[in-house]
Each structure stands twice: as structure tokens, then as C-alpha cells.
N, C-alpha and C positions, 0 to 999 in steps of 0.2 A: 796681738798688741793690746795694751790696756785701753779700756774704753775712754778714759779721761786722762790722756797723756799731758804732762806739763808743756807749757809753750816753748821751752828750750829743748825739747826732745828732737833728736835727729835720727833718721834711719840711715846708716852708712854701711855700705857693702853687706846689706842684709842683716846687720846686727844693730839692736837697739842700744843706743848710748844716751844717757841723760846728763844734764848739768854742764857739759862742755864738749867741744868738738875735738876729738883726738885726731892726730895726723894719720891719714890713710897711707898704706904701703905704696899705692899708686896714686899719682895726682889726677889720673883720668878715671875718677870713680863716679858712680851714680849717687847723687846726694838728694835727699828728700826732706822737706820741711813739713812739720805738722801744723796744721791750721786748726786751732781748738774750736773756733766758731763754726767752721764748715764740717768738722769732724771727719776729715779724710786727708790722705797724704797727697801733697802737691809736688811734682818734680820742679827742680830749679830751672828757670828758663835759660836758653842759650842766647846770648847777646851778640849780635854781629856788629863789628865796628872796624874802623881803619887800624892798620898796624901801628904800633908804638915801639920805639927803640927798646923799651923795657921787655918787650915780648920776644926778643931775639933768641934767647936761650931755650925757651919753651917751644918756639916755632921749629927750631932746628931739631930738638928732641922729638917732636911730633913727626917731622919729616923722616927721621930715622925709623921710628916705629912703623911708619907707613911705607917704608922702602922707596922713598922718592929720591934719595941722594945717591949719586954715583961718584966713584973715587976721583974722576977727572974734573969735577966741578966743586968749587968751594962755596958752601951754603952762605957764609957771611958775605962773600963777594957778590953772590946773586942777590941777596937782600939789599946791599948797598946800591947795586946797579938799578934795581927796581925803584928804590926811593928817589933816584934822580929823574926818572921818567914816569909820570902818572902814578905817584905814590897813593893817590886816593883809590886806586884799583888793586891795592893789596889789603885784603880783608882777613880778619881773624874772628872766629867764633869762640866766645868764652862762656864758661859756666863757673860762676863765682870768680875766683882769681886765676883760674886755669884756662889756658888756650887748648881747645879741643878740636878746632877746625881751622883750616886756612884756605884761601883762594887768592891767587895772583891772576890778574887779567891784563890784557893789552888791547888797545883799540887804535886802529889806523885811520879812522875817519869813515871807513866803510864796513869793516868787519871787526868783530870782537873775538878774542881767543882766551880761553881759560888755561892757566898754568898752575902748577904746584897746588892742586886741589887735594887736600888731605882732611881726613876725619879720623879721630882717635878710634882704634880698632874696637873698643868696647861700646862705641856709640854708632857704629855703622849699621 
């Protein structure tokens, strides 16, 4: 890598690209941003937050990738049921605009149980 890369340089899937971010073949990619003052590559952080309705498509796709879905359960229905009871216990991990992790949990006042724990295969 060049010693003095421009501030808009991104390392994407092991390839140096400058000037603009090209769409990756997979949305679950490792993205790195160049910090010119520190002169090293920094990984983009994963942000953990509560589920939003706009996440549904990416969450279901991630569950498919992680083999969490079974034919007799409807993923959209499971999400809707969770949003009716303790929706704050449905968490997603995002890197940039992409959902790369999920965790659904339940709490009965005494015990807590994790459900639908998924991490994108390339981030495990």
C-alpha cells in the first residue's frame, strides 16, 4: 500500500480502490478506512442497536446464511411476534449500513434466554 494514501481510500475485499466506494459482491464484507494522521488501517466498528423495521430483509437473509430458518417457521411472523413482546431484546449488529449479527432474547423475570443468535459467516 502507498505510504501516503488519500483520505478517501478504502481497502475493500483486499483490493485498493480510490475515489469512490464500489458496491461489493457480498454485503457482508470487511471494510477498512484509512486514517491519514495515524497512518494505519482501522476496521469499521460494529454498532449494536435495537432492531428496526427497515432491517427485516437483511435479518432474514442473514438467518438464511447462518442456517437458522426451518421450513415450518415463517421468519417474518417470528419477527412480528417478537416485536409485540420485549422488542428491546431484539438486537442487531451493523457495520456501516449492513446487518452482520442478530440476537433475540427473552426474559421471564427470573431467567434470560438467547434466541436467533446469528453472525455473518465471514465475521465469525
